[in-house]
C-alpha positions in Angstrom: 0.0 0.0 0.0 1.5 3.4 -0.9 2.5 5.6 2.0 0.1 8.4 0.9 -2.9 6.2 1.4 -1.9 4.8 4.8 -4.3 5.6 7.6 -2.7 6.3 11.0 -4.8 4.9 13.8 -4.8 6.9 17.0 -6.1 6.3 20.6 -6.6 9.4 22.8 -6.1 8.8 26.5 -7.0 11.8 28.6 -9.2 12.3 31.7 -11.0 15.3 30.1 -13.8 14.7 27.7 -13.3 18.3 26.4 -9.6 17.6 25.6 -10.5 14.3 23.9 -13.1 16.1 21.8 -10.8 19.0 20.9 -8.0 16.6 19.9 -10.4 14.4 17.9 -11.6 17.5 16.0 -8.0 18.7 15.3 -6.9 15.2 14.2 -10.0 14.8 11.9 -8.8 17.8 9.9 -5.9 15.8 8.6 -6.6 13.3 5.9 -5.2 9.9 6.8 -5.6 10.2 10.6 -8.3 8.2 12.3 -9.1 8.2 16.0 -10.1 4.6 16.8 -10.7 4.9 20.5 -10.4 6.9 23.7 -10.0 6.3 27.4 -10.0 8.2 30.6 -8.1 5.9 33.0 -5.3 3.3 33.0 -7.4 0.1 32.8 -9.6 1.3 29.9 -6.6 2.8 28.1 -4.7 -0.5 28.2 -7.8 -2.4 27.1 -8.4 0.0 24.2 -4.8 -0.1 23.1 -4.7 -3.9 23.3 -7.9 -4.2 21.3 -7.3 -1.5 18.7 -3.5 -1.8 18.3 -3.1 1.9 17.2 -0.1 3.4 15.5 -0.1 6.3 17.9 -1.4 6.9 21.5 -2.0 10.5 22.5 -1.5 10.3 26.3 -2.1 12.6 29.3 0.2 12.5 32.4 -2.7 12.4 34.9 -5.7 10.2 34.3 -9.0 9.4 36.1 -9.0 7.6 39.5 -5.5 8.9 40.3 -4.0 6.8 37.5 -0.8 7.8 35.9 -0.1 8.1 32.2 3.4 6.7 32.6 1.9 3.3 33.6 0.1 3.3 30.2 3.3 4.4 28.5 5.3 1.5 30.1 2.6 -1.0 29.0 2.8 0.3 25.4 6.6 0.2 25.4 6.6 -3.3 26.7 3.7 -4.9 24.7 3.3 -2.6 21.6 6.8 -1.6 20.7 5.7 -0.3 17.2 3.2 2.1 18.7 4.4 5.6 19.3 3.3 7.5 22.3 2.8 11.3 22.2 2.3 12.9 25.6 0.1 16.0 25.8 0.1 17.5 29.3 -0.4 20.6 31.4 2.9 19.7 33.1 5.6 21.4 31.2 8.3 20.8 33.8 11.6 19.6 32.2 11.9 16.8 34.8 8.4 15.5 33.8 9.1 15.8 30.1 12.5 14.0 30.5 10.9 11.2 32.6 8.3 10.4 29.9 10.8 10.6 27.1 13.2 8.3 29.0 10.3 5.8 29.5 9.7 5.7 25.8 7.5 8.6 24.7 8.3 9.7 21.2 7.3 13.3 21.9 5.9 15.5 24.7 3.8 18.7 24.2 2.3 21.3 26.5 -1.5 21.3 26.5 -1.7 25.0 27.2 -0.1 26.0 23.9 1.0 23.1 21.7 -2.2 21.4 20.6 -1.5 22.1 16.9 2.2 21.1 17.2 1.0 17.7 18.6 -1.4 17.3 15.7 1.3 18.2 13.2 3.8 15.8 14.8 1.3 13.0 14.5 0.5 14.0 10.9 4.2 13.9 10.0 4.4 10.3 11.3 1.8 9.3 8.7 4.3 9.9 5.9 7.1 8.1 7.8 5.3 4.8 8.3 4.5 2.2 5.7 
């Protein structure tokens, strides 16, 4: 299949329905990107990722029920090595960013000002996968 017709499958993991909807709208503007699932906590995120086997997981740092996004990231890194994780968080501290990148995140963006950059980063991956 030619790279240009490849659909990139995405799961959004965030405890905010508003953020999920906003990212889904942004991603839907890009041809070839498809949101195939969403989750608000660790258990549903892992279940959705295992079921859908997305190309990209868009992940928040803090999830519902006090769950931590880094636990989802570790699951993906261990069980879905080909899946890229993009972190989108309100926490822009360098130590937080470094911890997620060290644990296997492919990119880390600040929710307060980098929504479009996160979308553009994901869109660019579409052309680099085949």
